[in-house]
DSSP file (Angstrom, degrees, kcal/mol; ACC not computed):
  #  RESIDUE AA STRUCTURE BP1 BP2  ACC     N-H-->O    O-->H-N    N-H-->O    O-->H-N    TCO  KAPPA ALPHA  PHI   PSI    X-CA   Y-CA   Z-CA
    1    1 A M              0   0    0      0, 0.0     2,-0.5     0, 0.0    60,-0.0   0.000 360.0 360.0 360.0 133.7   36.7    1.7   -2.8
    2    2 A D        -     0   0    0      1,-0.1    58,-0.1    53,-0.1    52,-0.0  -0.828 360.0-173.8 -94.3 124.3   33.6    2.8   -0.8
    3    3 A L        +     0   0    0     -2,-0.5    17,-3.3    53,-0.1     2,-0.4   0.231  63.2  74.5-101.6  11.4   32.3    0.0    1.5
    4    4 A F  E     +A   19   0A   0     15,-0.2     2,-0.3    52,-0.0    15,-0.2  -0.969  54.4 178.2-126.8 142.3   29.2    1.8    2.6
    5    5 A S  E     -A   18   0A   0     13,-2.3    13,-3.0    -2,-0.4     2,-0.8  -0.998  27.6-130.0-142.0 140.4   26.0    2.5    0.7
    6    6 A T  E     -A   17   0A   0     -2,-0.3    47,-0.8    11,-0.2     2,-0.4  -0.833  25.3-153.8 -92.4 111.9   22.8    4.2    1.7
    7    7 A I  E     -AB  16  52A   0      9,-2.6     9,-2.0    -2,-0.8     2,-0.5  -0.731   3.9-157.1 -86.4 131.6   19.8    2.0    0.7
    8    8 A T  E     -A   15   0A   0     43,-1.8     7,-0.2    -2,-0.4     6,-0.1  -0.965  16.4-130.1-112.0 123.9   16.5    3.7    0.0
    9    9 A C     >  -     0   0    0      5,-2.6     4,-1.8    -2,-0.5    21,-0.0  -0.565   8.6-149.7 -72.5 127.4   13.4    1.7    0.4
   10   10 A P  T  4 S+     0   0    0      0, 0.0    -1,-0.2     0, 0.0    41,-0.0   0.682  93.1  51.5 -73.0 -16.8   11.2    2.1   -2.8
   11   11 A D  T  4 S+     0   0    0      3,-0.1    -2,-0.0     1,-0.1    -3,-0.0   0.927 130.4   6.5 -85.2 -48.3    8.0    1.6   -0.7
   12   12 A C  T  4 S-     0   0    0      2,-0.1    -1,-0.1    24,-0.0    -4,-0.0   0.522  90.0-120.6-117.7  -8.9    8.4    4.1    2.1
   13   13 A G     <  +     0   0    0     -4,-1.8     0, 0.0     1,-0.3     0, 0.0   0.420  55.2 155.2  86.6  -5.2   11.5    6.1    1.3
   14   14 A H        -     0   0    0     -6,-0.1    -5,-2.6     1,-0.1     2,-0.4  -0.309  28.5-153.0 -56.3 134.2   13.4    5.1    4.5
   15   15 A Q  E     +A    8   0A   0     -7,-0.2     2,-0.4    16,-0.0    -7,-0.2  -0.946  16.0 178.1-116.6 138.5   17.1    5.3    4.1
   16   16 A S  E     -A    7   0A   0     -9,-2.0    -9,-2.6    -2,-0.4     2,-0.6  -1.000  26.3-131.4-136.2 135.8   19.7    3.3    6.0
   17   17 A R  E     -A    6   0A   0     -2,-0.4     2,-0.4   -11,-0.2   -11,-0.2  -0.773  34.4-177.0 -89.5 123.5   23.5    3.3    5.7
   18   18 A E  E     -A    5   0A   0    -13,-3.0   -13,-2.3    -2,-0.6     2,-0.4  -0.923  27.2-121.0-126.9 144.6   24.8   -0.2    5.4
   19   19 A E  E     -A    4   0A   0     -2,-0.4   -15,-0.2   -15,-0.2   -16,-0.0  -0.688  28.7-138.4 -78.8 134.2   28.3   -1.8    5.1
   20   20 A M        -     0   0    0    -17,-3.3     2,-0.1    -2,-0.4     5,-0.1  -0.790  13.1-126.6 -94.8 134.5   28.8   -3.8    2.0
   21   21 A P        -     0   0    0      0, 0.0     3,-0.2     0, 0.0     5,-0.1  -0.492   7.4-151.5 -70.6 150.1   30.6   -7.2    2.2
   22   22 A T  S    S+     0   0    0      1,-0.1     3,-0.1    -2,-0.1    -2,-0.0   0.481  92.3  46.2 -99.1  -7.1   33.6   -7.6   -0.1
   23   23 A N  S    S+     0   0    0      1,-0.1     2,-0.3    34,-0.0    -1,-0.1   0.204 113.0  34.9-124.4  17.7   33.2  -11.4   -0.4
   24   24 A A  S    S-     0   0    0     -3,-0.2     2,-0.3    42,-0.0    -1,-0.1  -0.982  71.7-116.3-163.0 154.6   29.4  -12.0   -1.0
   25   25 A C        -     0   0    0     -2,-0.3     2,-0.8    -5,-0.1    21,-0.1  -0.711  23.2-135.2 -89.1 147.8   26.4  -10.4   -2.7
   26   26 A V        +     0   0    0     -2,-0.3    21,-2.8     1,-0.1    22,-0.4  -0.891  27.2 172.6-109.8 106.4   23.5   -9.2   -0.6
   27   27 A Y        +     0   0    0     -2,-0.8     2,-0.4    19,-0.2    -1,-0.1   0.706  63.8  36.9 -86.6 -20.2   20.3  -10.5   -2.3
   28   28 A F        +     0   0    0     11,-0.2     2,-0.3     2,-0.0    11,-0.2  -0.985  55.1 174.3-136.6 143.8   17.8   -9.5    0.4
   29   29 A H  E     -C   38   0B   0      9,-1.6     9,-3.4    -2,-0.4     2,-0.5  -0.968  22.2-142.3-146.3 131.1   17.5   -6.5    2.8
   30   30 A E  E     -C   37   0B   0     -2,-0.3     2,-0.2     7,-0.2     7,-0.2  -0.810  25.5-119.9 -95.1 129.9   14.6   -5.8    5.1
   31   31 A C     >  -     0   0    0      5,-2.9     4,-1.1    -2,-0.5   -16,-0.0  -0.485  14.6-143.3 -64.2 130.3   13.6   -2.2    5.4
   32   32 A R  T  4 S+     0   0    0     -2,-0.2    -1,-0.2     1,-0.1   -17,-0.0   0.756  94.9  41.9 -72.6 -21.7   13.9   -1.2    9.1
   33   33 A S  T  4 S+     0   0    0      3,-0.1    -1,-0.1     1,-0.0    -2,-0.0   0.947 130.7  15.1 -89.5 -57.3   10.9    1.1    8.8
   34   34 A C  T  4 S-     0   0    0      2,-0.1    -2,-0.1   -20,-0.0    -1,-0.0   0.564  91.7-127.8 -99.6 -11.3    8.1   -0.7    6.8
   35   35 A K     <  +     0   0    0     -4,-1.1     2,-0.2     1,-0.3    -3,-0.1   0.665  51.0 158.2  75.9  14.1    9.7   -4.3    6.9
   36   36 A T        -     0   0    0     -6,-0.1    -5,-2.9     1,-0.1     2,-0.8  -0.538  42.8-127.6 -70.2 134.9    9.4   -4.6    3.1
   37   37 A L  E     -C   30   0B   0     -7,-0.2     2,-0.3    -2,-0.2    -7,-0.2  -0.783  24.0-151.0 -85.3 107.8   11.9   -7.3    1.8
   38   38 A L  E     -C   29   0B   0     -9,-3.4    -9,-1.6    -2,-0.8     9,-0.1  -0.610  16.1-178.7 -82.9 137.5   14.0   -5.7   -0.9
   39   39 A K        -     0   0    0     -2,-0.3   -11,-0.2   -11,-0.2     7,-0.1  -0.938  39.3 -83.7-128.9 153.7   15.4   -7.9   -3.7
   40   40 A P        -     0   0    0      0, 0.0     7,-0.1     0, 0.0     2,-0.1  -0.216  45.9-114.6 -56.8 144.9   17.6   -7.0   -6.6
   41   41 A K    >   -     0   0    0      5,-0.3     3,-2.5     1,-0.2     5,-0.1  -0.470  52.2 -74.6 -73.3 152.8   15.8   -5.5   -9.7
   42   42 A Q  T 3  S+     0   0    0      1,-0.3    -1,-0.2    -2,-0.1     3,-0.1  -0.265 124.5  21.6 -50.4 129.9   16.0   -7.7  -12.8
   43   43 A G  T 3  S+     0   0    0      1,-0.4     2,-0.3    -3,-0.1    -1,-0.3   0.235 102.0 105.0  91.5 -11.2   19.5   -7.4  -14.3
   44   44 A D    <   -     0   0    0     -3,-2.5    -1,-0.4     1,-0.1     3,-0.1  -0.713  62.3-146.1 -96.7 153.6   21.1   -6.2  -10.9
   45   45 A C  S    S+     0   0    0     -2,-0.3     2,-0.3     1,-0.2    -1,-0.1   0.634  73.0   2.9 -93.2 -20.0   23.3   -8.5   -8.9
   46   46 A C  S  > S-     0   0    0    -21,-0.1     4,-1.3    -7,-0.1     3,-0.4  -0.973  76.0 -95.6-161.9 171.0   22.4   -7.2   -5.4
   47   47 A V  H  >>S+     0   0    0    -21,-2.8     4,-3.3    -2,-0.3     5,-0.6   0.814 118.3  60.1 -66.5 -29.9   20.3   -4.8   -3.4
   48   48 A F  H  >5S+     0   0    0    -22,-0.4     4,-1.2     1,-0.2    -1,-0.2   0.879 105.4  46.5 -65.8 -37.7   23.1   -2.3   -3.3
   49   49 A C  H  45S+     0   0    0     -3,-0.4    -1,-0.2     1,-0.1    -2,-0.2   0.766 120.9  40.3 -74.5 -25.1   23.2   -2.0   -7.1
   50   50 A S  H  <5S+     0   0    0     -4,-1.3    -2,-0.2     1,-0.0    -3,-0.2   0.878 135.4  10.2 -88.8 -40.9   19.3   -1.7   -7.1
   51   51 A Y  H  <5S+     0   0    0     -4,-3.3   -43,-1.8    -5,-0.2    -3,-0.2   0.502 104.3  93.5-122.3  -7.6   18.6    0.5   -4.2
   52   52 A G  B  << -B    7   0A   0     -4,-1.2   -45,-0.2    -5,-0.6   -35,-0.1  -0.460  68.1-133.3 -92.1 163.2   21.9    1.9   -2.9
   53   53 A D  S    S+     0   0    0    -47,-0.8    -1,-0.1    -2,-0.1   -46,-0.1   0.563  98.5  45.2 -86.8  -7.4   23.7    5.2   -3.7
   54   54 A V  S    S-     0   0    0     -6,-0.2    -1,-0.1   -48,-0.1    -2,-0.1  -1.000  88.7-125.5-130.7 132.2   27.0    3.2   -4.2
   55   55 A P        -     0   0    0      0, 0.0   -53,-0.1     0, 0.0    -6,-0.1  -0.250  41.8 -78.3 -72.6 169.9   27.2    0.0   -6.1
   56   56 A C    >>  -     0   0    0      1,-0.1     4,-2.1   -10,-0.1     3,-0.9  -0.226  45.9-103.9 -65.8 154.5   28.7   -3.2   -4.6
   57   57 A P  H 3> S+     0   0    0      0, 0.0     4,-1.8     0, 0.0     6,-0.2   0.814 117.9  54.4 -47.9 -44.6   32.5   -3.6   -4.4
   58   58 A P  H 34>S+     0   0    0      0, 0.0     5,-1.7     0, 0.0     4,-0.2   0.859 111.8  45.5 -61.8 -36.1   32.9   -6.0   -7.3
   59   59 A I  H X45S+     0   0    0     -3,-0.9     3,-1.3     1,-0.2    -3,-0.1   0.873 108.8  56.1 -74.2 -37.6   31.1   -3.5   -9.6
   60   60 A Q  H 3<5S+     0   0    0     -4,-2.1    -1,-0.2     1,-0.3    -4,-0.0   0.856 106.9  50.8 -64.5 -33.5   33.1   -0.5   -8.3
   61   61 A T  T 3<5S-     0   0    0     -4,-1.8    -1,-0.3    -5,-0.2    -2,-0.2   0.483 120.1-109.5 -86.2   1.8   36.3   -2.3   -9.2
   62   62 A G  T < 5S+     0   0    0     -3,-1.3    -3,-0.2     1,-0.4     2,-0.2   0.457  81.8 115.0  90.0   1.4   35.1   -3.0  -12.7
   63   63 A G  S   <S-     0   0    0     -5,-1.7    -1,-0.4    -6,-0.2    -2,-0.1  -0.485  74.0 -92.2 -90.7 172.8   34.6   -6.7  -12.3
   64   64 A G        -     0   0    0     -2,-0.2    -1,-0.1     1,-0.1     3,-0.1  -0.362  41.7-112.8 -75.5 166.1   31.3   -8.5  -12.6
   65   65 A C        -     0   0    0      1,-0.2    -1,-0.1    -2,-0.1     3,-0.1  -0.179  60.1 -48.5 -85.0-174.4   29.3   -9.1   -9.4
   66   66 A C        -     0   0    0      1,-0.1     2,-0.4    -2,-0.1    -1,-0.2  -0.232  69.8 -96.3 -57.7 147.9   28.7  -12.6   -8.0
   67   67 A S        -     0   0    0     -3,-0.1     2,-0.4     1,-0.0    -1,-0.1  -0.546  56.8-178.1 -67.6 119.7   27.4  -15.0  -10.6
   68   68 A V        -     0   0    0     -2,-0.4     2,-0.1    -3,-0.1    -3,-0.0  -0.978  26.3-158.4-128.7 136.4   23.7  -14.9  -10.1
   69   69 A D        -     0   0    0     -2,-0.4     0, 0.0     1,-0.2     0, 0.0  -0.053  68.9 -53.0 -78.8-160.8   20.8  -16.8  -11.7
   70   70 A E        -     0   0    0     -2,-0.1    -1,-0.2   -28,-0.0   -25,-0.1  -0.691  63.2-131.2 -80.8 123.3   17.6  -14.9  -11.3
   71   71 A P              0   0    0      0, 0.0   -32,-0.1     0, 0.0   -25,-0.0  -0.334 360.0 360.0 -64.4 152.2   17.0  -14.0   -7.5
   72   72 A G              0   0    0      0, 0.0    -2,-0.0     0, 0.0   -33,-0.0   0.446 360.0 360.0 150.5 360.0   13.7  -14.8   -6.3
């Protein structure tokens, strides 16, 4: 299982390599460059699944991600 994912900001294209927790979903991530607050896209459970190059650990293992209502 890969515990690191590179998140790409959809607004400015800045990339940052982030460690993913194995026991929680990450719903928000602030871009270090433009300060945009990233939230999961509709249907995704976390910012790693929406903007990362590697999905979150629960998705990697074939399980579902955290139980999420609509973030927002």
